[in-house]
C-alpha angles and dihedrals in degrees: 000000000000125000113241119256093219135037111259091217106044104010095237113151111256126229113245109271097011119154093194136033111259091214108042101011097233115152113259109245125209111269133190119212124205133171131197136172121239136175115256090241091067097040101101095045093047093051091048088051091050093049091051091054087073101208094086119117101179137002120200123189117204132183129234092279094050096257114147110243101172140004119198115191122214096249090066092059092058095065112056096200093055092054094067096082089047091053090048089053089049090053092057092048090052091053090053102041132057099201128013134189116225115206114199131193115199132188112245 
């Protein structure tokens, strides 16, 4: 079980080994991280699929070199109307990149 790198409530980066967020005080939940590579053509549909799963706390999109292109916090996934700008940004990323890595943090 890995500790999350960002607070699930406010998105603040957490200190290593922290049990509570230093900004909002929420207790740090157990989070599992996974990464997988995907073609840019399938990027938008895969992110939509991940958001609909409901147990995601953060999605990070990286390019072929490992540079972070976009981070989507879990709170965005909860409200459908707020996800549209993120998906538009993903469309732009997909047009510029050939392969992407999606890093996903899930609540355990």
